[in-house]
C-alpha positions as a printed NumPy array, in Angstrom:
array([[102.363, -28.627,  77.031],
       [102.509, -25.144,  77.285],
       [105.73 , -24.818,  79.902],
       [107.944, -27.45 ,  77.439],
       [106.446, -25.233,  74.752],
       [107.774, -22.348,  75.971],
       [111.126, -23.787,  76.665],
       [111.415, -25.047,  73.228],
       [110.661, -21.368,  72.121],
       [114.096, -20.341,  74.023],
       [116.229, -22.818,  72.956],
       [115.474, -23.507,  69.02 ],
       [113.289, -20.438,  68.246],
       [109.78 , -19.89 ,  66.809],
       [110.695, -21.612,  63.317],
       [111.835, -24.621,  64.474],
       [109.208, -24.861,  67.323],
       [106.407, -23.979,  64.793],
       [107.544, -26.736,  62.336],
       [107.648, -29.288,  65.234],
       [104.053, -28.574,  66.264],
       [102.896, -28.596,  62.802],
       [104.49 , -32.29 ,  62.351],
       [102.573, -33.159,  65.612],
       [ 99.514, -31.987,  64.33 ],
       [ 99.979, -33.791,  60.748],
       [100.845, -36.959,  63.092],
       [ 97.62 , -36.602,  65.342],
       [ 95.387, -36.049,  62.396],
       [ 96.638, -39.129,  60.835],
       [ 96.243, -41.365,  63.732],
       [ 92.601, -40.085,  63.734],
       [ 92.411, -41.173,  60.346],
       [ 93.713, -44.639,  60.966],
       [ 91.078, -45.028,  63.978],
       [ 88.308, -45.148,  61.098],
       [ 90.604, -48.358,  59.34 ],
       [ 90.537, -50.331,  62.734],
       [ 87.314, -49.014,  64.26 ],
       [ 89.061, -48.416,  67.711],
       [ 87.704, -45.523,  69.612],
       [ 91.031, -45.426,  71.667],
       [ 93.162, -44.989,  68.431],
       [ 90.977, -41.767,  68.087],
       [ 91.294, -40.57 ,  71.424],
       [ 95.264, -40.885,  70.951],
       [ 95.292, -39.091,  67.817],
       [ 92.59 , -36.524,  69.416],
       [ 95.295, -36.029,  72.502],
       [ 98.272, -35.778,  70.119],
       [ 96.326, -32.961,  67.958],
       [ 95.505, -30.906,  71.452],
       [ 99.519, -31.25 ,  71.841],
       [100.035, -29.792,  68.51 ],
       [ 97.215, -26.885,  69.05 ],
       [ 99.078, -26.075,  72.46 ],
       [102.192, -25.677,  70.732],
       [100.867, -23.635,  68.147],
       [ 99.288, -21.122,  70.49 ],
       [102.434, -20.789,  72.508],
       [104.416, -19.774,  69.551],
       [102.176, -17.74 ,  67.284],
       [101.205, -15.041,  69.501],
       [105.029, -14.21 ,  70.351],
       [105.833, -14.976,  66.674],
       [103.242, -12.364,  65.188],
       [104.092, -10.036,  67.777],
       [107.95 ,  -9.945,  66.836],
       [106.839,  -9.956,  63.272],
       [104.799,  -6.617,  63.816],
       [107.624,  -5.302,  66.036],
       [105.317,  -5.108,  69.061],
       [103.268,  -2.216,  70.037],
       [100.183,  -1.459,  67.647],
       [101.381,  -3.534,  64.946],
       [102.033,  -6.382,  66.8  ],
       [ 98.631,  -6.328,  68.218],
       [ 97.21 ,  -6.033,  64.739],
       [ 98.732,  -8.773,  63.661],
       [ 97.771, -11.099,  66.583],
       [ 93.92 ,  -9.963,  65.989],
       [ 94.033, -10.871,  62.378],
       [ 95.668, -14.211,  63.448],
       [ 92.734, -14.509,  66.068],
       [ 90.119, -13.522,  63.324],
       [ 91.486, -16.632,  61.137],
       [ 91.206, -18.704,  64.136],
       [ 87.395, -17.578,  64.602],
       [ 86.571, -18.382,  60.813],
       [ 88.133, -21.858,  60.669],
       [ 86.347, -22.506,  64.148],
       [ 82.765, -21.357,  62.656],
       [ 83.353, -23.438,  59.205],
       [ 84.919, -26.603,  60.527],
       [ 81.719, -28.087,  62.775],
       [ 79.38 , -26.968,  59.406],
       [ 81.984, -28.921,  57.269],
       [ 82.072, -32.011,  59.552],
       [ 78.589, -31.805,  60.112],
       [ 77.943, -31.8  ,  56.319],
       [ 80.258, -34.751,  55.569],
       [ 78.787, -36.754,  58.524],
       [ 75.343, -36.675,  57.131],
       [ 72.762, -38.253,  59.412],
       [ 73.007, -39.267,  62.762],
       [ 72.234, -42.899,  62.088],
       [ 74.743, -43.551,  59.618],
       [ 77.343, -41.358,  60.746],
       [ 80.848, -43.227,  61.155],
       [ 84.627, -41.839,  61.298],
       [ 85.27 , -42.855,  57.522],
       [ 82.788, -40.189,  56.779],
       [ 84.773, -37.401,  57.95 ],
       [ 87.997, -38.586,  56.047],
       [ 87.675, -35.755,  53.437],
       [ 87.924, -33.248,  56.455],
       [ 91.004, -35.332,  57.854],
       [ 92.858, -35.228,  54.225],
       [ 92.116, -31.675,  54.206],
       [ 93.404, -30.815,  57.887],
       [ 96.49 , -33.087,  57.054],
       [ 96.895, -30.911,  53.35 ],
       [ 96.871, -27.769,  55.294],
       [ 99.362, -28.833,  57.924],
       [101.725, -30.056,  54.94 ],
       [101.168, -26.918,  52.929],
       [101.992, -24.971,  56.244],
       [105.565, -26.901,  56.848],
       [106.394, -26.174,  53.28 ],
       [105.407, -22.213,  53.322],
       [107.272, -22.214,  56.959],
       [110.027, -23.736,  55.921],
       [111.09 , -21.108,  53.351],
       [110.148, -18.016,  55.604],
       [112.655, -16.185,  57.242],
       [111.388, -15.479,  60.816],
       [113.182, -13.155,  63.278],
       [114.551, -14.951,  66.081],
       [116.166, -11.692,  67.996],
       [116.236, -13.469,  71.656],
       [117.421, -16.581,  70.188],
       [120.506, -15.328,  68.606],
       [121.395, -13.394,  71.981],
       [120.8  , -16.76 ,  74.071],
       [123.368, -18.453,  71.695],
       [125.874, -16.079,  71.952],
       [125.887, -16.126,  75.645],
       [125.313, -19.435,  77.632],
       [124.631, -17.916,  81.136],
       [122.122, -18.872,  83.33 ],
       [119.378, -16.158,  83.811],
       [119.269, -14.198,  86.653],
       [115.675, -13.953,  86.615],
       [112.481, -15.142,  84.978],
       [109.266, -13.722,  83.601],
       [107.833, -13.784,  87.244],
       [110.271, -11.126,  88.02 ],
       [107.91 ,  -9.088,  86.235],
       [104.667,  -8.085,  88.124],
       [102.8  ,  -6.934,  85.051],
       [103.292, -10.418,  83.47 ],
       [102.2  , -11.979,  86.434],
       [ 98.925, -10.042,  86.803],
       [ 98.61 , -10.687,  82.774],
       [ 98.56 , -14.476,  83.156],
       [ 96.048, -14.202,  85.931],
       [ 94.148, -12.003,  83.237],
       [ 94.243, -14.869,  80.853],
       [ 93.209, -17.025,  83.145],
       [ 90.059, -15.124,  84.193],
       [ 89.494, -14.244,  80.112],
       [ 89.24 , -18.053,  79.044],
       [ 86.734, -18.37 ,  82.028],
       [ 84.886, -15.639,  80.5  ],
       [ 85.172, -16.412,  76.866],
       [ 83.525, -19.97 ,  77.948],
       [ 81.607, -19.135,  80.814],
       [ 79.062, -16.536,  79.185],
       [ 77.696, -18.84 ,  76.389],
       [ 77.614, -22.168,  78.107],
       [ 75.685, -20.467,  81.118],
       [ 73.276, -18.748,  78.76 ],
       [ 72.387, -21.777,  77.04 ],
       [ 71.523, -23.156,  80.545],
       [ 69.811, -19.883,  81.277],
       [ 67.391, -20.07 ,  77.925],
       [ 66.677, -23.969,  78.196],
       [ 66.356, -24.753,  81.606],
       [ 65.371, -21.371,  83.548],
       [ 63.52 , -20.005,  80.651],
       [ 62.233, -23.344,  79.034],
       [ 63.576, -21.614,  75.359],
       [ 63.704, -24.128,  72.651],
       [ 67.221, -25.765,  72.329],
       [ 67.24 , -24.904,  68.713],
       [ 66.412, -21.203,  69.654],
       [ 69.531, -21.271,  72.229],
       [ 71.573, -22.801,  70.067],
       [ 71.601, -19.913,  67.325],
       [ 71.767, -17.264,  70.154],
       [ 74.864, -19.09 ,  71.485],
       [ 76.051, -19.094,  67.734],
       [ 75.676, -15.479,  67.362],
       [ 77.794, -15.077,  70.444],
       [ 80.72 , -16.905,  68.656],
       [ 79.935, -15.142,  65.425],
       [ 80.069, -11.822,  67.099],
       [ 83.508, -12.964,  68.617],
       [ 84.801, -13.477,  64.696],
       [ 83.259,  -9.973,  63.918],
       [ 85.109,  -8.383,  66.772],
       [ 88.397,  -9.955,  65.77 ],
       [ 88.069,  -8.98 ,  62.123],
       [ 87.512,  -5.139,  63.526],
       [ 90.06 ,  -5.334,  65.996],
       [ 92.482,  -6.335,  63.377],
       [ 91.215,  -3.751,  60.915],
       [ 92.035,  -1.201,  64.228],
       [ 94.753,  -2.771,  65.806],
       [ 97.227,  -0.388,  64.056],
       [ 95.594,   2.802,  65.194],
       [ 94.692,   1.665,  68.862],
       [ 97.042,   0.375,  71.38 ],
       [ 96.486,  -2.858,  73.302],
       [ 95.422,  -0.852,  76.643],
       [ 92.893,   1.401,  74.803],
       [ 91.299,  -1.626,  73.406],
       [ 91.376,  -4.06 ,  76.55 ],
       [ 90.124,  -1.084,  78.625],
       [ 87.021,  -0.303,  76.189],
       [ 86.133,  -4.031,  75.894],
       [ 86.198,  -4.796,  79.472],
       [ 84.374,  -1.746,  80.432],
       [ 81.628,  -2.441,  77.707],
       [ 81.628,  -6.199,  78.73 ],
       [ 81.05 ,  -4.963,  82.508],
       [ 78.113,  -2.748,  81.312],
       [ 76.606,  -5.742,  79.31 ],
       [ 76.64 ,  -7.834,  82.104],
       [ 74.939,  -5.524,  84.117],
       [ 72.014,  -4.671,  82.025],
       [ 71.784,  -8.699,  81.571],
       [ 71.356,  -8.932,  85.497],
       [ 69.214,  -6.085,  86.303],
       [ 66.84 ,  -6.3  ,  83.203],
       [ 63.466,  -7.972,  83.457],
       [ 63.019, -11.403,  81.495],
       [ 59.681, -10.25 ,  80.932],
       [ 61.045,  -7.55 ,  78.457],
       [ 61.629,  -9.152,  74.544],
       [ 63.389,  -8.117,  71.657],
       [ 63.522,  -9.305,  68.047],
       [ 67.319, -10.32 ,  68.053],
       [ 69.344, -11.011,  64.51 ],
       [ 70.527, -14.471,  65.053],
       [ 73.486, -16.529,  62.765],
       [ 71.913, -19.793,  61.942],
       [ 73.293, -23.235,  61.006],
       [ 72.5  , -22.83 ,  57.972],
       [ 74.961, -19.804,  57.291],
       [ 71.808, -17.55 ,  57.177],
       [ 70.75 , -14.599,  59.241],
       [ 67.164, -14.338,  61.127],
       [ 65.201, -12.777,  64.009],
       [ 64.131, -14.65 ,  67.023],
       [ 62.333, -13.191,  69.867],
       [ 64.065, -13.457,  72.872],
       [ 64.435, -11.916,  76.802],
       [ 66.341,  -8.576,  76.452],
       [ 68.874, -10.368,  78.714],
       [ 69.816, -12.938,  76.586],
       [ 70.566, -10.274,  73.821],
       [ 72.977,  -8.374,  76.419],
       [ 74.74 , -11.63 ,  76.867],
       [ 75.005, -12.546,  73.105],
       [ 76.514,  -8.851,  72.69 ],
       [ 79.545,  -9.752,  74.896],
       [ 80.744, -11.694,  72.22 ],
       [ 82.052,  -8.305,  70.612],
       [ 83.919,  -7.73 ,  73.785],
       [ 85.372, -11.182,  74.483],
       [ 86.568, -11.132,  70.974],
       [ 90.066,  -8.913,  71.303],
       [ 91.073,  -9.538,  74.92 ],
       [ 93.357, -12.366,  74.529],
       [ 95.693, -10.42 ,  72.34 ],
       [ 95.26 ,  -7.571,  74.211],
       [ 96.51 ,  -9.326,  77.329],
       [ 99.174, -10.998,  75.741],
       [100.82 ,  -7.827,  74.572],
       [100.433,  -6.014,  77.193],
       [101.859,  -8.69 ,  79.741],
       [104.997,  -9.286,  77.158],
       [105.738,  -5.761,  76.939],
       [109.481,  -5.157,  78.134],
       [110.093,  -8.973,  78.553],
       [112.775,  -8.753,  76.036],
       [114.934, -12.414,  76.134],
       [112.08 , -13.529,  78.808],
       [109.375, -13.451,  76.219],
       [109.615, -16.92 ,  74.868],
       [109.788, -18.551,  78.256],
       [106.878, -16.246,  79.307],
       [104.664, -17.386,  76.252],
       [104.184, -20.857,  77.303],
       [102.61 , -19.791,  80.681],
       [ 99.774, -18.36 ,  78.91 ],
       [ 98.616, -21.663,  77.371],
       [ 98.945, -23.408,  81.015],
       [ 96.419, -20.738,  82.224],
       [ 93.618, -21.544,  79.839],
       [ 92.806, -23.701,  82.682],
       [ 90.73 , -21.057,  83.561],
       [ 88.259, -22.042,  80.878],
       [ 87.217, -25.138,  82.927],
       [ 87.758, -23.917,  86.392],
       [ 85.596, -20.537,  86.117],
       [ 82.752, -21.9  ,  84.396],
       [ 82.334, -24.283,  87.233],
       [ 82.333, -21.733,  90.035],
       [ 79.853, -20.089,  87.857],
       [ 77.916, -23.253,  87.653],
       [ 77.91 , -23.472,  91.402],
       [ 76.495, -19.835,  91.876],
       [ 73.931, -20.749,  89.466],
       [ 72.443, -23.188,  91.564],
       [ 72.344, -21.91 ,  94.712],
       [ 71.448, -18.224,  93.406],
       [ 69.87 , -18.072,  89.666],
       [ 71.475, -17.978,  86.116],
       [ 71.524, -14.295,  85.983],
       [ 73.274, -13.811,  89.336],
       [ 75.683, -16.202,  88.488],
       [ 77.052, -13.663,  85.913],
       [ 78.087, -11.567,  88.981],
       [ 81.008, -13.921,  88.517],
       [ 81.756, -12.681,  84.794],
       [ 81.455,  -9.125,  86.162],
       [ 84.066,  -9.705,  88.879],
       [ 86.41 , -11.199,  85.972],
       [ 85.652,  -8.368,  83.831],
       [ 86.404,  -6.095,  86.744],
       [ 90.058,  -7.589,  86.907],
       [ 90.559,  -7.237,  83.359],
       [ 89.601,  -3.561,  83.611],
       [ 92.099,  -3.262,  86.26 ],
       [ 94.635,  -4.769,  84.597],
       [ 94.251,  -2.832,  81.31 ],
       [ 94.509,   0.371,  83.705],
       [ 96.863,   0.07 ,  86.208],
       [ 98.243,  -3.787,  86.452],
       [ 99.689,  -3.618,  83.117],
       [102.425,  -1.183,  83.902],
       [105.728,  -2.693,  83.724],
       [107.241,  -1.824,  87.69 ],
       [110.672,  -3.634,  87.092],
       [112.332,  -1.796,  84.245],
       [115.557,  -2.171,  86.546],
       [115.717,  -5.829,  85.431],
       [118.097,  -6.291,  82.14 ],
       [116.134,  -7.83 ,  79.56 ],
       [118.655,  -7.56 ,  76.472]])
């Protein structure tokens, strides 16, 4: 859906694409609600599938829309980071809310999640109403509507965009690969209790939320290039510390627990370094996006859809890391993360430069 959503952005603009995405999401959640009435899992899957379309469309439209509202640059970066913060807050609260509503495992049914589904439908409806009355700038839509001429170029004519979507592929792989392998490393490699391992992984995601809030607060003061350079460089150091530290050295690590409280658990120091990577991965998406679309002008809308296509890195890179872990051990598998982070550092320092300024974008 990434590419079709990008085409919609180009043809009908940010606002109409967002409104359609909201309607699709409302329908998807509604079908999930109906699955509890007819008690067919296949109906639930259809609803989940349609909801996934909505998520893809919303992600495609929200990033360039926020960047446009911020007029690009540092302000655009700040708005994208705040958008990511809200996304992280929802991702943290929703599983807890659904878990609370579902209750004990033995008595769980889809109907027990109905309040959460009603809440989601209400949020979609409210978002639709509010967005309907909000004026969203459509600079590139206005220009394309005035001049119906076949474009001589595409986003792929820009080197920094091509390198940027490769960066998104690597980033999503990093974001997913670090915690998923950490969980296996702790439970299977170190025989740490699954509950303890879960709190460490939860802390990684919580640190992503903290990082995004910090990124939003500092986004207007530091450029996307500076933020991506710092976080990818720090991420490389943390991964190296994790690989080369001894598992015999333990530390008392503060963790975010499922009951919304903080506690301390003793874990190998490698695990702490891995969890701290959440601070680094938190703001990378916004940084890569801003750098990749810088100077694209009228090609920005079409370019946005390809970012969602490249999230497949979240499925491919962890598979590669898992293969390395099977053959060389869990810690050595983090060399895959090292390579991905090194690429992002290269992109932040060199690859993000627009060397195709001769291409007209107005």
